[in-house]
N, C-alpha and C positions, 0 to 999 in steps of 0.2 A: 257265436263267432269269437274267435280269439285273434287279437291283433298283436303281432310280434314284429318289432323292427329288426331288420338284419341287413348287413352289408352284402349278403349273398344275392347277387342278381341273376345267377344262372337259371333259376326257374322262370325268370321273366325276360330272358334274353330275346325271345321272339318278339316281344312287345317293343323292346328298345330298338329293334331293327325294322319294325313295321313302318310303313308310310303313314303319315298322319291322317291322310284322307281315308285310309282303310280302317281306322280305329272308330269304335262306337262313340267314345268320349274324347273330346278335344280340349278338356280343361287341364290347367296346370296349377299346382299349388305353390311350388317353390321355383323361383327363377334363378337358382344358382348354377344350373347346368346349361350348356350351350343349346342343347336340344329343346329344353323348356323355354328358353329365351326366344328361340326361333319360332316355336309354336305360338307363343304369346304374341310375338311381333307380327306374324302372318295373320293371326286372328284379328288383331287390332287394325291391320291394313285393309282387311275385308269388311271392317265395320262391326266386329264382334269382340269388344274389349272384355266382355263378361267371361271370356275363356280363363281369365285369371280368377281363381277362387277367392272370394272375399272382395271382389271388385265393387259390388253394389254398396257395401258398408264401408268401403275404403280401408278395411283391415289388412288388405294385401300390402299396404305400405310398411307394415311391421311384420316381416316374414315369420318370426318365431311365434308371435301371438296368433297370426293367421293359421299357422300349422296346428297349433293347439286347439283352436276353436273349430277348425274344419274336421280334425280327427274326432273331436268330441261329438260333432254333429253326425258323423258317420257311425260312431258307436251308438249314439242315441237312436238313430234310425234303424239300427240292426236289432234292437231289443224287442 
């Protein structure tokens, strides 16, 4: 698997417009967007704060470190 970051969201537009309840995964890594904040907030309100990646180890409090660690975990699991 190759992971390439891009600002081009066109291939993923259908996911951005999907209802959260229709998605298989309801986890968020980065709380910088309003949609991610809303997903995390709703998850916390229903008693599932683990929706924020890095919640268990509290690395979510440092967004850049959390992003790096979570992406490394994804890459490692793909090998």
